[in-house]
C-alpha positions in Angstrom: -1.5 -14.3 14.6 -4.4 -15.7 13.5 -7.3 -14.1 11.1 -10.2 -13.0 12.8 -13.1 -15.8 12.7 -16.0 -13.1 11.4 -13.5 -11.7 8.6 -15.8 -11.6 5.9 -12.6 -13.1 3.8 -12.5 -15.9 6.0 -15.5 -17.7 4.2 -14.4 -17.9 1.0 -10.6 -18.6 1.1 -8.0 -19.5 3.7 -6.2 -16.6 5.4 -2.7 -16.8 6.4 -1.3 -15.7 10.0 -0.1 -12.8 10.3 3.5 -12.7 11.5 4.6 -9.5 13.5 7.3 -8.3 16.2 6.3 -6.9 18.9 7.6 -3.9 20.6 7.5 -3.7 24.8 7.7 -0.3 25.8 7.7 0.9 30.0 8.6 4.6 30.9 11.6 4.1 33.5 10.9 7.8 34.7 7.3 8.6 34.9 6.3 12.3 36.3 5.8 12.6 40.4 3.1 10.9 41.3 2.3 9.7 38.2 2.2 5.4 36.6 4.8 4.5 34.5 3.5 4.2 30.7 3.5 0.9 29.7 2.5 -0.2 25.4 3.3 -2.7 23.3 3.3 -2.4 19.3 2.5 -5.1 17.5 4.4 -4.2 13.7 5.1 -7.1 10.4 8.3 -4.9 10.4 11.6 -6.9 11.4 12.7 -6.3 14.5 15.6 -8.1 15.4 17.6 -5.6 17.9 16.8 -2.8 20.2 18.3 0.0 17.7 15.1 -1.7 15.1 12.6 -1.3 17.9 13.7 2.3 18.6 13.0 3.3 15.6 9.6 1.5 15.6 8.5 3.7 18.5 10.0 6.7 17.0 8.1 6.1 13.8 5.0 5.3 15.4 5.1 8.3 17.7 4.7 10.6 15.1 1.9 9.0 14.1 -0.6 11.5 15.7 1.0 14.6 13.6 0.3 12.7 10.4 -3.6 12.5 11.2 -3.3 15.6 12.5 -2.0 17.0 8.8 -4.5 14.5 7.4 -7.1 16.2 9.4 -6.1 20.0 7.9 -5.9 18.0 3.8 -9.7 16.1 4.2 -11.4 18.5 6.9 -10.2 22.1 6.3 -9.1 22.4 2.9 -11.8 19.7 2.1 -9.7 17.5 -0.6 -12.8 14.8 -0.6 -15.5 17.2 -2.0 -12.9 18.4 -4.8 -14.1 16.8 -7.8 -12.0 16.5 -11.4 -12.3 14.6 -14.0 -9.1 13.1 -14.4 -5.9 11.5 -12.0 -3.9 14.1 -13.5 -5.7 17.0 -12.5 -6.2 15.7 -9.1 -2.6 14.8 -8.2 -1.7 18.1 -9.4 -4.4 19.2 -6.7 -3.9 17.1 -4.3 0.0 18.5 -4.4 -0.7 21.5 -4.2 -3.5 21.6 -1.1 -1.0 19.0 0.7 1.9 21.9 0.7 -0.7 23.9 1.9 -2.1 21.8 4.5 1.3 21.2 5.5 2.6 24.9 5.6 -0.8 25.4 8.1 -0.2 22.8 10.1 4.0 23.3 10.9 2.6 27.0 11.8 0.7 25.7 14.8 2.9 23.2 15.6 5.9 26.0 15.0 4.3 28.1 17.5 4.0 25.8 19.9 7.5 24.3 20.4 10.1 27.4 19.2 7.4 30.4 20.2 10.2 32.8 20.0 11.0 32.6 16.4 10.0 35.5 14.6 6.9 35.0 12.7 9.6 36.1 9.6 10.1 33.0 8.8 6.5 32.3 8.7 5.1 34.7 7.1 6.0 37.8 4.3 6.3 41.4 5.5 3.3 42.6 4.5 1.0 39.1 6.2 2.9 40.1 9.5 1.7 43.7 9.4 -1.7 43.2 7.9 -2.4 41.0 10.6 -0.8 43.2 13.2 -2.9 46.0 11.6 -6.3 44.2 11.5 -5.6 42.6 15.4 -4.6 45.8 17.5 -6.7 48.4 15.0 -3.4 50.4 14.4 -1.7 51.8 11.4 2.1 51.4 13.2 4.1 48.8 13.4 6.3 47.6 16.1 10.4 47.8 15.2 11.5 44.0 15.5 8.3 41.6 14.3 6.7 39.5 16.6 7.6 36.0 17.9 5.4 32.9 16.0 3.3 32.4 19.3 1.8 35.8 19.1 1.3 36.0 15.3 -0.7 32.4 15.0 -2.9 33.2 18.3 -3.8 36.3 15.8 -4.2 34.3 12.9 -6.6 32.2 14.7 -8.3 35.1 16.3 -8.9 35.5 12.9 -10.7 32.1 12.2 -12.7 32.0 15.6 -10.1 31.5 18.3 -10.8 33.8 21.1 -8.1 34.1 23.2 -8.3 33.6 26.3 -6.3 33.5 29.4 -7.8 29.7 30.0 -8.2 28.6 26.3 -4.8 27.1 25.6 -3.3 27.5 22.4 -5.3 27.4 19.2 -5.5 24.3 16.9 -4.9 23.6 13.5 -8.9 23.8 12.7 -8.8 27.6 14.2 -5.7 28.7 12.5 -7.0 27.2 8.8 -10.0 29.5 8.9 -7.8 32.2 10.3 -5.1 31.2 7.4 -7.7 32.1 4.7 -8.9 35.7 6.0 -5.5 36.5 6.2 -4.6 35.7 2.5 -7.5 37.7 2.0 -6.2 40.5 3.6 -3.5 40.0 2.0 -4.5 40.3 -1.2 -6.8 43.5 -0.3 -3.5 45.3 1.5 -2.0 44.5 -2.2 -4.2 45.9 -4.0 -4.2 48.7 -2.7 -0.6 49.5 -2.7 -0.5 49.3 -6.4 
């Protein structure tokens, strides 16, 4: 592939052509009444046989998840607004914030893919009880912890999710807002217990 003629470096340098591989993807069994999807993925990675082509398509399919993770990190946790004095401090800060961003994203994803998983796989005992108390305005808890889908919806409700029938599942924005509130509520709960 030739470099674009309007590239700013093209005026001062002789830019080389790019060697690319094309992976052409066709949906063989589209949903009833729907058209088959077709798209071409261009890559500079080697694609010499079918398994490598499938691997590159799978990688590309994960791209949206990576975008959402970065949205949580940049928009939700606002890491770009951090003004630390040294690179070492910034690296440590980004490491911690990346773990938090991943937990928020993972929470949202698990609630959609495995909605009946017990919420204790995500929340500590006091967290789900505080959450249950806040949402249901009660101090009595169910014997069995609620499923993760319910817990994530309640967390999102703390962040402004309205939870109407037509609203669908909450997104990462309301989950990260709710997560901040849940953290504060849990801290208060723990302080009251001591």
